[in-house]
C-alpha positions in Angstrom: 0.0 0.0 0.0 1.1 3.6 -0.6 1.4 6.6 1.7 -2.1 7.8 0.7 -3.6 4.5 1.8 -2.0 4.8 5.2 -3.3 8.3 5.5 -6.8 7.1 4.6 -6.5 4.3 7.2 -5.4 6.8 9.8 -8.5 9.0 9.1 -10.8 6.0 9.2 -9.4 5.1 12.6 -9.8 8.6 13.9 -13.4 8.5 12.6 -14.0 5.2 14.4 -12.5 6.4 17.6 -14.6 9.5 17.5 -17.8 7.5 17.1 -16.8 5.3 20.0 -16.0 8.3 22.2 -19.3 10.0 21.3 -21.6 7.0 21.6 -19.7 4.5 23.8 -17.6 6.8 25.9 -18.0 4.7 29.1 -15.4 2.2 27.7 -12.7 4.9 27.9 -13.3 5.6 31.6 -13.8 2.1 32.8 -11.4 1.0 35.6 -11.0 -2.6 36.5 -12.1 -3.5 40.0 -10.6 -6.5 41.6 -13.9 -7.2 43.4 -15.0 -8.7 40.1 -12.7 -11.6 40.8 -14.4 -12.4 44.1 -17.7 -12.3 42.3 -16.4 -14.5 39.5 -15.3 -17.2 42.0 -19.0 -17.3 43.1 -20.4 -17.1 39.6 -22.3 -19.6 37.5 -19.1 -20.2 35.5 -17.6 -22.1 38.4 -18.6 -25.8 38.0 -18.3 -26.8 41.7 -20.7 -25.7 44.4 -20.2 -22.3 46.0 -21.9 -20.3 48.6 -23.9 -17.3 47.5 -23.7 -18.1 43.8 -24.1 -15.0 41.6 -24.8 -14.6 37.9 -22.4 -12.5 35.8 -22.7 -11.5 32.2 -20.4 -13.1 29.6 -18.6 -9.8 29.4 -17.8 -9.8 33.1 -16.7 -13.5 33.0 -14.3 -12.9 30.1 -12.8 -9.8 31.8 -12.3 -11.8 35.1 -10.9 -14.8 33.2 -8.4 -12.7 31.4 -7.2 -11.2 34.6 -6.8 -14.6 36.2 -4.9 -16.0 33.2 -2.4 -13.1 33.4 -2.2 -13.8 37.2 -1.0 -17.4 36.5 -4.3 -19.3 36.7 -4.8 -22.2 34.2 -7.2 -21.5 31.3 -8.3 -25.1 31.4 -9.8 -24.6 34.8 -11.5 -21.2 34.5 -13.9 -20.2 31.7 -12.6 -23.2 29.7 -15.7 -23.2 27.4 -13.8 -21.0 25.0 -10.1 -20.8 23.9 -8.2 -18.3 25.9 -6.4 -16.0 23.3 -8.7 -13.0 23.3 -9.2 -13.2 27.1 -5.4 -13.0 27.4 -5.6 -9.7 25.5 -8.1 -8.4 28.0 -5.8 -9.5 30.8 -2.9 -7.6 29.2 -5.0 -4.6 28.7 -6.0 -4.7 32.4 -2.3 -5.2 33.4 -1.0 -2.2 31.5 -4.0 0.1 31.2 -6.4 -1.0 34.0 -9.1 -1.3 31.2 -9.9 -4.4 29.2 -11.8 -2.4 26.6 -8.7 -1.0 25.0 -7.9 -4.5 23.7 -11.4 -4.6 22.1 -10.8 -1.2 20.5 -7.5 -2.4 19.0 -9.3 -5.4 17.5 -11.9 -3.0 16.0 -9.1 -0.9 14.5 -7.4 -4.1 13.2 -10.7 -5.2 11.6 -11.1 -1.9 9.8 -7.5 -2.1 8.6 -8.0 -5.6 7.2 -11.3 -4.5 5.6 -9.5 -1.7 3.8 -6.6 -3.9 2.8 -8.9 -6.6 1.4 -11.0 -4.1 -0.6 -7.9 -2.3 -1.9 -6.2 -5.5 -3.0 -9.4 -6.9 -4.6 -10.8 -3.8 -6.4 -7.6 -1.9 -7.1 -9.1 1.4 -6.1 -9.6 3.5 -3.0 -13.3 4.3 -3.2 -14.7 0.9 -2.5 -12.7 0.1 0.7 -13.2 3.6 2.0 -17.0 3.3 1.7 -16.8 -0.2 3.2 -14.9 1.0 6.2 -17.2 4.0 6.8 -20.3 1.8 6.6 -18.6 -0.6 9.0 -17.6 2.1 11.4 -21.1 3.6 11.6 -22.9 0.2 11.9 -24.5 0.1 15.4 -23.7 -3.6 15.8 -20.0 -3.0 15.1 -20.0 -0.2 17.6 -21.7 -2.4 20.1 -19.3 -5.3 19.8 -16.4 -2.8 19.9 -17.6 -1.7 23.3 -18.2 -5.1 24.9 -15.6 -7.6 26.2 -17.0 -10.4 24.1 -15.1 -12.8 21.8 -17.0 -12.2 18.5 -15.0 -9.2 17.3 -11.7 -11.0 17.9 -13.0 -14.1 16.1 -14.1 -11.9 13.2 -10.7 -10.2 13.1 -8.8 -13.5 13.0 -11.1 -15.0 10.4 -10.6 -12.1 8.1 -6.9 -12.3 8.7 -6.9 -16.0 7.7 -9.0 -15.2 4.6 -6.5 -12.6 3.5 -3.5 -14.8 4.0 -5.3 -17.7 2.2 -6.1 -15.5 -0.8 -3.1 -13.2 -1.2 -0.3 -15.4 0.3 -1.2 -18.8 -1.1 2.3 -20.2 -0.9 3.1 -18.9 2.6 1.9 -21.9 4.6 3.6 -20.7 7.7 1.7 -17.4 7.7 -1.5 -19.3 6.9 -0.9 -21.7 9.7 -0.3 -18.9 12.2 -3.4 -17.0 11.2 -5.5 -20.2 11.2 -4.2 -21.0 14.7 -5.1 -17.5 15.9 -8.5 -18.0 14.4 -9.0 -21.3 16.2 -7.7 -19.9 19.5 -10.2 -17.0 19.6 -13.6 -18.7 20.1 -15.4 -22.0 19.7 -13.5 -24.1 17.1 -16.5 -25.4 15.0 -16.8 -22.2 12.8 -13.1 -22.6 12.0 -13.7 -26.0 10.5 -16.6 -24.7 8.4 -14.6 -21.7 7.2 -11.7 -23.9 6.1 -14.0 -26.4 4.4 -15.7 -23.6 2.4 -12.3 -22.2 1.3 -11.1 -25.6 0.4 -14.0 -26.4 -2.0 
């Protein structure tokens, strides 16, 4: 890509961040509270019996699990229903910034970048990927998943990354393998098998 493309991507990212700041500004001021861990150990996600069981949202569970993973707890024992990769991102974001949502914002930025890259490489012009990214950025659903600590945006990012490596780097099996592994490590593995089967046919 050329310098103009990088400038366009920068402006798209600024537009996206502005929308998040206007409509989802609570994610920028969120501060992780360690009391969530105490609640998590009493939550419905814990398979053994606990006193005073509480019900947490999936979002709260993923945030707590990410913090525990970075604290040395085994992913096979806590929130083991999903692969741990994206929750590790939440844990890192908590560790360095006290806010798991910055990891989600970075995944949103990455998804917009990959969308632009795919459109640019496919259509050989700037207009189509620009429109695609703008429509993506203003989509209420995209803004919602960008502001919730759920695994769907990460899975979408890694699936698009794998698609791009599969199409544009057909002989780079190492890059394809890494992107496929990241895809499989992001959420439930069944969609990965379907996605690979579709590309293989």
